[in-house]
C-alpha positions in Angstrom: 0.0 0.0 0.0 1.4 3.4 -0.9 2.0 6.1 1.6 -0.7 8.3 -0.1 -3.4 5.7 0.2 -2.7 5.2 3.9 -3.1 8.9 4.6 -6.3 10.6 5.9 -8.0 13.5 4.1 -8.8 16.7 5.9 -12.4 15.6 6.2 -11.5 12.2 7.6 -9.2 13.9 10.2 -12.0 16.4 11.1 -14.4 13.5 11.5 -11.9 11.7 13.6 -11.5 14.8 15.8 -15.3 15.2 16.1 -15.7 11.5 16.9 -13.0 11.7 19.6 -14.7 14.7 21.1 -18.5 14.0 20.7 -18.5 10.3 21.2 -16.3 10.5 24.3 -17.9 13.7 25.7 -21.7 13.5 25.2 -22.7 9.9 26.0 -23.1 10.2 29.8 -22.5 13.9 30.1 -26.2 15.0 30.7 -26.4 12.6 33.7 -23.3 14.2 35.2 -24.4 17.8 34.5 -27.9 17.1 35.9 -26.3 16.9 39.4 -25.8 20.7 39.0 -28.7 21.6 36.7 -29.3 24.0 33.9 -26.9 26.5 35.4 -24.2 24.4 33.8 -25.0 26.2 30.5 -22.8 29.0 31.9 -19.9 26.5 32.1 -20.6 25.5 28.5 -20.3 29.1 27.3 -17.0 29.6 29.2 -15.6 26.3 28.1 -16.6 26.8 24.5 -14.8 30.2 24.3 -11.7 28.9 26.1 -11.6 25.7 24.1 -11.8 27.7 20.9 -8.8 29.7 22.1 -6.9 26.5 22.8 -7.9 25.1 19.4 -6.7 28.3 17.7 -3.3 28.1 19.5 -3.0 24.4 18.6 -3.8 25.2 15.0 -0.9 27.7 15.0 1.4 25.1 16.5 0.3 22.6 13.8 0.8 25.1 11.0 4.4 26.0 11.9 5.9 23.1 13.9 8.5 21.0 12.1 8.8 18.4 14.8 6.9 15.1 14.7 4.7 13.8 17.5 2.0 16.4 17.8 1.8 18.0 21.2 5.0 16.4 22.5 6.9 17.8 19.5 5.5 21.3 20.1 6.7 21.1 23.7 10.2 20.4 22.6 10.6 23.8 21.1 10.5 25.5 24.6 11.3 22.7 27.0 13.7 20.5 25.1 13.8 16.8 25.3 12.5 16.8 28.9 9.4 18.7 27.8 8.9 16.3 24.9 9.1 13.3 27.1 6.9 14.6 29.9 4.2 15.8 27.5 4.2 12.5 25.7 4.2 10.4 28.9 1.4 12.3 30.7 -0.8 12.4 27.6 -0.3 8.7 27.2 -1.7 8.2 30.8 -4.6 10.4 29.9 -5.5 8.4 26.8 -5.3 5.2 28.7 -7.6 6.5 31.5 -10.0 8.1 29.0 -10.3 5.0 27.0 -11.5 3.0 30.0 -14.1 5.8 30.8 -15.4 5.7 27.2 -15.6 1.9 27.2 -17.6 2.2 30.5 -20.0 4.6 28.7 -20.6 2.1 26.0 -21.3 -0.6 28.5 -23.7 1.6 30.4 -25.7 2.4 27.2 -25.7 -1.2 26.0 -26.9 -2.6 29.3 -29.7 -0.1 29.6 -30.7 -0.7 26.0 -31.0 -4.4 26.7 -32.7 -3.9 30.0 -29.9 -5.6 31.9 -28.8 -4.6 35.4 -25.1 -5.3 35.7 -23.1 -5.7 38.9 -19.6 -4.4 39.4 -17.8 -7.5 38.1 -19.9 -8.0 34.9 -19.5 -4.3 34.1 -15.8 -4.7 34.4 -15.7 -7.7 32.2 -17.8 -6.1 29.5 -15.7 -3.0 29.7 -12.6 -5.1 29.0 -14.4 -6.7 26.0 -15.2 -3.3 24.6 -11.6 -2.2 24.9 -10.4 -5.1 22.7 -13.3 -4.8 20.3 -12.2 -1.3 19.5 -8.4 -2.1 19.4 -8.3 -4.9 16.8 -10.0 -3.0 13.8 -7.2 -0.4 14.0 -4.7 -3.1 12.9 -5.8 -2.2 9.3 -4.4 1.3 9.5 -5.5 4.9 9.3 -7.8 4.5 6.3 -10.1 2.0 7.9 -10.2 4.0 11.2 -11.3 7.2 9.4 -14.0 5.3 7.4 -15.4 3.5 10.5 -15.3 6.7 12.5 -17.2 8.6 9.7 -20.0 6.0 9.9 -20.3 5.5 13.7 -20.4 9.2 14.5 -23.9 9.1 12.9 -25.0 7.2 16.0 -24.4 10.4 17.9 -25.1 13.0 15.3 -28.5 11.8 14.2 -30.1 11.4 17.7 -28.4 14.6 18.9 -29.6 16.6 15.8 -33.2 15.3 16.4 -33.2 16.2 20.1 -31.5 19.6 19.4 -34.3 20.4 17.0 -37.5 18.4 17.7 -36.8 18.4 21.4 -37.8 22.0 21.6 -41.4 21.0 20.7 -41.5 19.0 24.0 -39.5 21.6 25.9 -41.1 23.0 29.2 -39.7 26.4 30.3 -41.1 25.8 33.7 -39.3 22.5 34.1 -36.1 24.1 32.9 -36.4 26.8 35.5 -37.1 24.1 38.2 -33.9 22.3 37.0 -31.8 25.5 36.8 -29.9 25.1 40.1 -31.0 21.8 41.8 -28.6 22.2 44.7 -29.2 25.9 45.2 -25.5 26.6 44.8 -24.0 30.0 44.7 -23.3 31.3 41.1 -19.6 30.7 41.2 -19.9 27.3 42.8 -22.4 26.1 40.2 -20.0 26.9 37.5 -17.1 25.4 39.4 -18.9 22.0 39.8 -19.7 21.6 36.1 -16.7 23.2 34.4 -14.5 20.1 34.6 -17.2 17.9 33.0 -17.7 20.4 30.2 -14.0 20.4 29.6 -14.1 16.6 29.5 -16.5 17.0 26.5 -13.8 18.9 24.6 -11.0 16.6 25.2 -9.9 15.4 21.8 -9.6 18.9 20.2 -5.9 18.2 20.0 -6.2 14.8 18.4 -5.9 16.2 14.9 -2.4 17.5 16.0 -1.4 14.1 17.5 -2.4 12.4 14.2 -0.6 15.1 12.0 1.8 12.5 10.6 -1.1 10.4 9.3 -2.8 13.2 7.3 -2.2 14.6 3.9 -0.7 18.1 3.8 -0.7 18.6 7.6 0.3 22.3 7.5 -3.0 23.2 5.9 -5.3 20.4 7.1 -4.5 20.1 10.8 -5.7 23.7 11.6 -8.8 23.2 9.6 -9.6 19.9 11.4 -8.9 21.4 14.9 -11.0 24.5 14.5 -13.8 22.8 12.6 -14.1 19.9 15.0 -14.1 22.1 18.1 -16.7 24.7 16.9 -19.0 22.0 15.4 -18.9 20.0 18.6 -19.6 23.0 20.8 -22.9 23.8 18.9 -23.9 20.1 19.3 -23.1 20.0 23.0 -24.9 23.2 24.0 -28.1 22.6 22.1 -28.5 18.9 22.9 -27.7 18.8 26.6 -29.7 21.9 27.6 -32.9 20.8 25.9 -33.0 17.7 28.1 -33.3 19.9 31.2 -36.6 21.1 29.8 -37.9 17.6 29.2 -37.2 15.6 32.3 -36.6 16.2 36.0 -32.9 16.6 36.8 -33.0 14.0 39.4 -34.3 11.4 36.9 -31.6 12.3 34.4 -28.8 12.2 37.0 -29.7 8.6 37.9 -29.8 7.3 34.3 -27.0 5.3 32.6 -28.4 6.4 29.2 -29.7 10.0 29.5 -30.3 10.5 25.8 -32.2 7.2 25.5 -34.3 8.4 28.4 -35.1 11.7 26.6 -36.1 9.9 23.4 -38.3 7.5 25.3 -40.1 10.5 26.8 -40.6 12.2 23.5 -41.3 9.3 21.1 -41.9 6.2 23.3 -39.9 3.3 24.7 -38.9 1.8 21.3 -37.4 5.1 20.2 -35.4 5.2 23.4 -34.1 1.7 22.8 -33.0 2.6 19.3 -31.2 5.7 20.4 -29.4 3.7 23.2 -28.2 1.2 20.6 -27.0 4.0 18.3 -25.2 5.8 21.1 -23.5 2.6 22.1 -22.2 2.2 18.5 -21.1 5.8 18.4 -19.2 5.3 21.7 -17.5 2.3 20.1 -16.5 4.5 17.2 -15.1 7.1 19.5 -13.0 4.6 21.3 -11.8 3.2 18.0 -10.5 6.7 17.2 -8.8 7.1 20.5 -7.1 3.7 20.3 -5.7 4.8 16.9 -4.6 8.2 18.3 -2.9 6.5 21.2 -1.1 4.0 18.9 0.4 6.9 16.9 1.4 8.7 20.1 3.2 5.7 21.4 4.9 5.1 18.1 6.2 8.7 17.9 7.5 8.4 21.5 9.3 5.2 20.7 11.0 6.7 17.6 12.3 9.4 20.0 13.7 6.8 22.3 11.1 7.5 25.1 9.4 4.1 25.0 10.7 0.6 24.1 11.3 0.1 20.4 8.4 -2.4 20.2 6.0 0.5 20.2 7.6 1.8 17.0 7.0 -1.4 14.9 4.2 -1.3 12.3 2.5 -3.8 10.1 2.0 -3.6 6.3 -0.9 -1.1 6.9 1.4 1.2 8.8 -0.5 0.5 12.0 1.5 0.3 15.3 -0.1 -3.1 16.3 2.3 -4.0 19.1 1.8 -0.7 20.8 -1.9 -0.9 20.7 -1.9 -4.4 22.1 0.3 -3.3 25.0 -2.0 -0.4 25.6 -5.0 -2.7 25.5 -3.4 -4.8 28.3 -2.8 -1.7 30.4 -6.4 -0.6 29.9 -7.5 -4.1 31.0 -5.6 -3.6 34.2 -7.1 -0.2 34.8 -10.5 -1.6 34.3 -9.8 -4.1 37.0 -8.4 -1.5 39.3 -11.4 0.9 39.1 -14.3 -1.5 39.7 -17.1 0.4 41.4 -20.8 -0.4 42.3 -22.0 2.8 40.6 -21.2 3.2 36.9 -21.8 7.0 37.0 -19.5 7.4 40.0 -16.8 5.3 38.4 -17.2 7.4 35.2 -16.7 10.7 37.0 -13.6 9.5 38.8 -12.0 8.4 35.6 -13.2 11.5 33.7 -11.7 13.9 36.3 -8.3 12.1 36.3 -8.4 12.0 32.5 -9.1 15.8 32.3 -6.2 16.8 34.6 -3.6 14.5 33.0 -4.8 15.5 29.5 -4.4 19.3 30.1 -0.9 19.0 31.5 0.4 18.8 27.9 -1.8 21.8 27.1 0.4 24.0 29.4 3.5 22.8 27.6 2.0 23.6 24.1 0.6 27.0 25.0 3.9 28.1 26.5 5.8 26.8 23.4 3.5 28.4 20.7 5.3 31.7 20.5 8.7 30.1 20.0 7.3 27.8 17.3 6.0 30.8 15.4 9.2 32.7 15.8 11.4 29.9 14.6 9.1 29.5 11.6 9.7 33.1 10.6 6.2 34.4 11.8 7.3 36.3 15.0 6.2 39.8 14.1 4.1 41.7 16.6 1.1 41.6 14.3 1.3 37.9 13.7 1.8 37.0 17.4 -0.8 39.3 19.0 -3.9 37.1 18.5 -2.2 33.7 19.0 -0.6 34.9 22.2 -4.0 36.2 23.6 -5.5 32.8 22.7 -2.7 30.8 24.4 -2.9 33.0 27.5 -6.7 32.6 27.8 -6.4 28.9 27.2 -3.7 28.6 29.9 -5.7 30.5 32.5 -8.7 28.3 31.8 -6.8 25.1 32.2 -5.5 26.3 35.5 -9.0 27.0 36.6 -10.0 23.5 35.5 -7.3 22.0 37.6 -8.6 23.8 40.6 -12.2 22.8 39.8 -11.3 19.1 39.5 -10.7 18.9 43.3 -7.9 17.7 45.5 -8.2 13.9 44.8 -7.8 14.3 41.0 -5.0 16.8 41.4 -3.2 14.5 43.8 -3.4 11.6 41.4 -2.3 13.7 38.5 0.6 15.1 40.5 1.8 11.6 41.4 1.6 10.6 37.7 3.7 13.7 36.7 6.3 13.3 39.5 6.8 9.6 38.5 7.4 10.9 34.9 10.2 13.1 36.2 11.8 10.1 37.8 11.5 8.1 34.6 13.1 10.9 32.6 16.0 11.1 35.0 16.7 7.4 34.3 16.5 7.9 30.6 18.3 11.2 30.3 21.8 9.7 29.9 20.7 7.8 26.8 19.4 11.0 25.3 22.7 12.7 25.8 24.4 10.0 23.9 
């Protein structure tokens, strides 16, 4: 197979970015936000603006960086080999944790669709099965991943489009007001409690950058995919999640393992709810498929740098890093066993919070490196830097706020992950000098 045939087009990369964001972010999100209420729309507005700033800064990095590896390559401009390694390592942890959370979402929707009540152990076993179900198809390379992702995203887009449009015919303003602030929280506290979950929905905006080496003409296509995927996903999120607060009591949504299926059952009957649950489950599988592919490319880039064992750099005839994805699947299996919990939603939130914090650590590296990337590419004039620097500063402030909002437990776990990475780099540093 030629190199050209194995590359993604800009539309496939944009779809992959949207699949990574929407599939991962929206499946169980209404249930989590229902614990706060409709006031979470304020968090959506803040997160959308700040995520667009992040996406714009990432687009600039993607346009002018000449280093492979996506975000870790960007970090190397300002922080050298240490920045590259730490960015790659922490992002790897984030992908592994996120994938378990996404697999858990698929299990929740599938079980609810089939009317099955799963205990902690069966939930864990099905989660492991989903992890491997979405790992193996990636062995056929980038082309098959883009095609499958383009199909499965319809499982989210179609139901979400229907609920974002037809849902307003069933919308009750009085119920929305009743669901506005279910815990009677102060204004700032209401935003604080929901801001991390809304940022969880936008994780994946950087995935086009991570897959830059797998796309045709990355200098042009990566920025288009990043900005297009981010803004399109934002519109979908805000319309679809907020209409649900005008359809059902927040307490009922918060207790559901399939909130979108619950909304469709209310609007169109139980059968419609079942169909949507099945579609959402398929879309979740497509999202996880995309993340497994993104992770494989990340591990391969790291191995080529000497950060990970050389086995992660090996590819098959479809240019797919099979060995790396198999090892990642084994690690995710272990994480699934370690995070068994009686409550699916509770387990999801724990994983999501940790995934958010570990994911945004590389954001800090990239935002700080953006100016140097542009300067070294010959685009360092005051006029060219003004808007990108504002975007990176706003994005950095927002990620700091998200770290604070995630709480002490998530921050502690992420700090331990980061400090362990420093230790690993110290052991590997002599080989980099050679």
